[in-house]
C-alpha positions, 0 to 999 in steps of 0.5 A: 303344466300349471298356469300362473294364477295369483289369489288377490286379497281385494275382497269387497274392493274388487269390482269384478262380478260373476254372472249367470244369465237366464239360459244358465250360462256363466261369465263375468262383468265389471261394476262401475258408477255413473251419475250416482247409479251402479252399472255392470259392463259385460259382453252381449253374449254373456247377457244372453237372450233374457234381460234378467241376470244373476250377479255375485260379487267377490267375497264377502259375496253379495248376490242379486238379480239385475236387468241387462240392456243391449243399447249398442250396435249389433256388431259390438259384443257389449251389454250393460246392467243396472245393479241396485240394493246391496250390489250397488253398495259394493260399486266403487269404481267410477267410469270417468276414472277409466278414461285415458287408460290404454293397454301396453305390449307386455304381461297383464293379469286376467281377473276372475272370481272363483266359486266362493268369491275369491279373486284370482288373476291369471298372468297372460302375455299381450301378443298384439294390440289392434284397433279394437282388440287385444290378443293375449296368450297364456304361456303356462297352463290353460284358460279356465271356463267361463272367462267371457267378460273377465277384465284384463288388468295392467298396473291394477287398471282395467285395459280390456274385456274378454270376449272370445277364446278360440283355444285353451291358450288364447283370449281376445279382449275388447279394448277399454277405450272402446268400452268406455267410449260407448258407455259414456255415449249411452249413459250421457245421452239417455241411460242415466235418465232412467237410472232410478235411485229412489224407491219406486212408488206404489200406484193405486189404479182406478179399477184395480189394486195398488201395485209397484212397477219394480223393473221394466226390463228394457229402456224406453225410447225417451223420457216421455214414453217411460214405463211409469205410463203403464199404470197411468191413464195417459201416455204409452210405454214405448221401447225397442226390445232386444229379446224377451222383455220382462215387466216386473210388478210387486204388491206393496206391503206385507201381504199378497193381493187377490188377482182375478183379472189382467188387461193390457192395451195397445194402440193398433193405429200407432206408428209402433208395433204391439206385443203379440205373444205374452205370458203372465206369471205370479208368485204368492210371496216375495220369494215364492215360485212364479207360476203361469197365470195366463199365456197367449196372444194380444188381440188384433184390436190391441186388447189382451184380457185374461178374463175374470176368475171366480176365485182370485189368485194370491199374488205378491209378484207379477211378471209380464213376459213379452216374447214377440211383437206384431212387427219389427221396431219399437213396441208400445203398450198403453196400459196394464190393469191388475184387478 
């Protein structure tokens, strides 16, 4: 039996995005604006283990990568990413417009994207509305694959986000009120402080070459322990990892630099943990393939030193991936120097 699927002519106005995480799994999310920045709400399990995800919009398709964060309590299947560049230019819905929206016990539409960016909506029946969840049933046909993170709409307003499907005809959604409440609390408390609207500025290190911290991959504990401290001579970058942390650096200009040595320092006497297992990857061009430059563990003295190389490696992009730490809880890094 065929499902009741409608194809919508929303085009560039659609806020639904398709997501592929670092493990190759796919799902969906929903874009919204807050304080001049663009964010994407999605389930925690769609974000996956790695912070970097790939996003693509409705047709005309715009695609790119974004860093996704896990700032919410573990029992809440919710994550949020920061979208920039051309992706952010497609962001039109405002978080404040989603306040006061509630589901009703009647038919609704599950909105998702087809492979070429077409917007499709699947008609479902709202079977039950509970405190946190909406239970829905598809009465004709079955639910397509990759629907986690797709949003439920009534009267063209989102009322929930798909988080679970235990059969081909049933989908569970987190209610929009719960999503908006948690996003508002996080963004209002600290999230918007770290939403960078301006282009990051290059820093010429005292003993290294000029470099830009493009994406920190994780949020700091507070504004005083931000990632910009990594390239300064004072202050620490302190964060709570929610999985693998990827610090992304870029050499400004149009050419690569000769990278011969990287040192990273942490304070073994501090109240927070130090990075432990680390891999450093480099690419010789903006779109080039990342290759391992160094892999190992930081020393117990808080020093990671790749050692000098007689012949430098051409580097345009540098990614420092942190896989583990010396203890549970917040992790701190004092400085990273590229030479």
